[in-house]
N, C-alpha and C positions, 0 to 999 in steps of 0.2 A: 504494500500500500504506500502511496505517496502521502507524506505528511507535510503540511504547510503550517508552520508556526509563525504567527504574526504578533509581534509586540511593538510597542511604540518605537518607531524609527529602526526596526530590526525585523527582517523576514528570513526564515530558514526553510528551505525546501529540500527534502531528501526522500529516499526510498524508490521503489519501483512499483508501478501500478499493478503488475501481475495480470493485466487484462489479456496479454498474449506474450509470446516469446520476445526476448530482447531483439530489437531491430524491427519488430512487427507490431509493437504495442501502440495503438492509436491514442491511448490516454497519455502515455509518457510523451509521445510526439506532440500532442496538443499542449501539455504543460510546458515542455521545452520551448515550443514556438511562442507561447504567450509570454513567458518569462524573458526569454532572450530578446524578443521584439520590444518589450517594455523597457528593459535595461538599455538597449541600443537607442531607443527614442529619447530617454532621459539624458543619456550621455551626449547625444547629438545636440540637445538644447543647452546643456550645462555639464561639462565633463567633471565638475567638482561637486555635483549635486548628490551623488551616491558613491559608495565604494562597494564592490562586490568581489566575492571569491568563489570560484567554481572549482570543484574537485570531483573525483569519482563518487564521493559520498553524496554530493548535492551542490546546492548553491546557497550562499549567504549574501543578503543585501542589507547594507547599512545606509540609512537615509541621513545625509549630512547637512542638507539645506532644506529649509521649509519654504518652498515656493509654490505658487499656484500650479504651474506646469508639472512639476514633479509630483505634487499631490494628486493631480488629475490622472496622470499616467499610472501611479501606484494604485489608486482606487479603481481604475479601469482594469488593471491586471488582476486585482483581488476579485472584482466582480466576475470576470471571465473564469477565474479558477473556481469560484462558487457555483457558476453555471455547470461546470464539469462535475463538481461534487454532487449536484442535484441529479445528474444523469448517470453518474458512475460512482455511487456512494460506497461501493465495495472496493474501489480502487484509489480514491483520493479523499483525504479528510483534512479539513481546515480547522485549526485551533487559533482562537483570537484571545489575546489578553488585552483588556481595556485599561 
């Protein structure tokens, strides 16, 4: 299962969806596309807005600047991940700390 842990200014995404084999998993592919596109969009607008670290275990995003654009892109990313969670609840789980 993919786990998305959201805390204030910190997001961790790790795990494997287990929807299908590695390389064929549409849930993993969707999560990767959503997250990477969001990161690239934020960095294109302001390369100092976030810091991220990608590894074989997953990805960690730290939000460094509070700007309208960054907030909108992060909220959009979370919204898209929540839509996936609704459709694939056995494969992705989102945990939010307020």
